[in-house]
N, C-alpha and C positions, 0 to 999 in steps of 0.2 A: 827733591824731598827724600830723605832717608827714613824708611819705615822702621821704627824701633819696637813697636808693640801693637797689640790688637786694636787699641783705640785709634792710633794713627792710621792703621789699615782701613778701618771702617769709615774714615773721612775721605777716601778716594772717590773720584767721580766715577759713575757707572761705566764709562767708556775710556778710562785712563789708560795710557800707554806706560808700561813699566819695563825698564832695562835692568836685567839682573846679571851682575858680574859674578864669575865663579859659581854659576848656578848648580854645578854638580858637587861643590864642596859642602854645601849646606842644604837642608831640606826646605828651602824657601818656597819652591814651586809646589811642593806637597802641602805645605802650610797655607799658601795662597789659595790652592784649590779647595781647601776646607772652608774658605770664607767667600770666595768669588768663583764664578765660572770665568774662564779666560780662554783666549785663542792664542796659540803660539804663532807669531808672525815670522820670526827669523831666529836661527840658531847658528852660531859659529864657534868652531873650535880650531884655533890656529896656534899650534905649539902649546905653550902653557897659558894662553889667553882663551877664556871661555865666557861666552855671554849669550843671552837669549832675550828677545824682545817679545813681550806679550801685550795683548789688549784685553782689558776686562770686558765682560759681556753681561751687562745688566747689573742687577742689585746683588746684595750679599746673599749667600746661601745659608749662613748661620749653621754650618755643619761642623763647628769646632767644639 
């Protein structure tokens, strides 16, 4: 699933796993943190490839 807007983000399951490519090029994690609490499970930076795997922790925070 590609999350394009807030309505799609709010449809995620409370324990969803999310793989974010190029996580440091866009403020996706900052925006995600305003909607959900999440735990970072793994982060890798290898050359020009960057990605992070996170798991949502519970319900929405509605802090956006």
